[in-house]
Steps between C-alpha positions, in 0.01 A plus 500: 500500500782740588657430165171585316467826703854601419434433133181713505675787684785495240254509204324794663831685549598441134168616380509809713837596344351446156215735585748771607712472190194501262341794657825692466515410126139599455571857627820530282343360182173693536697828537712416186193386308286799557792741444594338171151426384583131457226249532751214505667638817162575660385142429833376637426686825148353515655159446725550797196597702344166406822336624454662838151367504631149412738521797205607722307197383802281580499637854118448551516153341795395720314617821190317396695180400660500843164472683466180704264225389143539609173304481421614141862455381650204687804501272589857569508801263827455322345483150403869528860561385400348166209741472736786570728391227198476264391857591852627422485317170176671418655836583782423261251403225300822564822708475591327174160561345496867615849549356393338173199723470688822568790400271252447210335837579834666496575357153159620366528841678873584532601781731826682543698461820750732668757295687803657670831332599407487865184312395711237344712473808194444715375225264840333495512503882152351504619215277785419736262503791256272327763246392632482862150475644397234262807295566449547871140379480593193293778396744278543796204324321711201434654499843157527663316292247260793451315508163379856573854627552629317186202644296592849625857443414411404137271803479778734625754372237244558226445846641877561463459403129216739468701781642797419283278513183364830637851629544607396147180657361567829680858508384390440137234774530761748626737432205267435208157634403330166563328353803505114516321480832190333361688223313731421791196496734327239289800264509544544875131456559508169333795385718306613816193308392705191440644527850163544643362190325792301623433599864139424469574153344740409773282623785188342358697166484565529871142568584369219276768257628826391353719194540702498826860602470700178419767586747242524788300201403818297449630599849169415656511144345868466608415568860203262501694223338787542748290313753584133469142388534393695188542316164396797282318827505230569237209730408678805648271806469604840625284804528653842549324761723765770466865522556632187693151394583428155357242231583513163327432130491700193420466124490774288648554136424560278803499130583141369538600336830548829676253550784292812535701605792829468311360688203370782727841528657661517162274778364554695827871502415468574131265803525720710739817408316365627172347810654824594696717495182255587216215687667249263355216365718413156363215263530628141452310211334619146468556235232553147640765302333509116458736432211658190651247231391559304179186629340572861593853479355384340175217749445711801598778386260237474220361839579843663497587340175178625344534860619875513407375476131313829535726806571191707574446297822702679760444288802319198651426500879272376764526138372312259736382136445225367715507122509175475692307720255710400194539863398806700380498878520753767409521859366649620179630858445495616140679782331245777419592458138335157492168502332226263621692330773185324598534290188842396594384401853214293350741324266743424774225373726377263232848368434575439866162330551573264209841427645386468861124390481485428876527875586282803430700815416422847628723756326455866592599803295696735714603864453859617436520759775879494559647211331798594289441446125 
């Protein structure tokens, strides 16, 4: 909890610094823009104002995400950070559309500008500030795993590009009787829109639900399988509820002769071990293993031979043979590229039934949540 609180406080501190820098740039650019009669510089100032708003959203989102779990939200409020990132992305898109509109209008209705050397100096200083701020946000966003800070960092770097284009345009207009503000603005606007779409896509993926990080899922499995009683860990599903807040479930394969008391003791060791190192709170299910009988060995060998012929089958697990009920059950995990896996399961079931008529086969189609392709 202390680690989460420290992270939230650091995000807030970084965001407050961003607000201060952006408000300073707003004042500087607005003064230059109105003095020179440049719509590009004025829009640049408005863009910096939107950046200050983005940082304010990050602060509010971080405070709300840090709220403790309650009756309505038993998993906490960590996903509010994703919503904050999405709001920032929408601000970026709005800035890009506004810039595109004004750039087109400036091409249709060109106006003269009146830049001075000091104006160029102020714009150049603003570029340096934005580059440093953007880099600062990106470094902190990565270190703190904050999508909102990372989004603000990307936005700041694009703002630096906007200001650079404005500086070039101003320099050209001072030397030659042309004003390329409009055309440069269109190019920049398209880049801003592309960045906004990218942030929306990435954040929407987090909200919808994406595959767990392979390093995290691999480490969770490694810890579980380090217990000698565990023969394998399968069906690992992880749900993220914000930074370092994961809930999940897993099936472990154990010997069928384990007693309930032994199994209970085992899961009580697994759950805290995984949580202590990975921050994942697991619910543990069980697959009973009985692969030592002659029939089980023969049938399992046939199954493994059959699935080895299909590279789209990623894994077989949960194999269990019941001699009293004469049934064999197991799960198959398919690559998502495999079309109509049910047909393959039906064909395999028929082949096994013909080979081992004394048994009924129950083959289940499983999802590839975290299996490496």
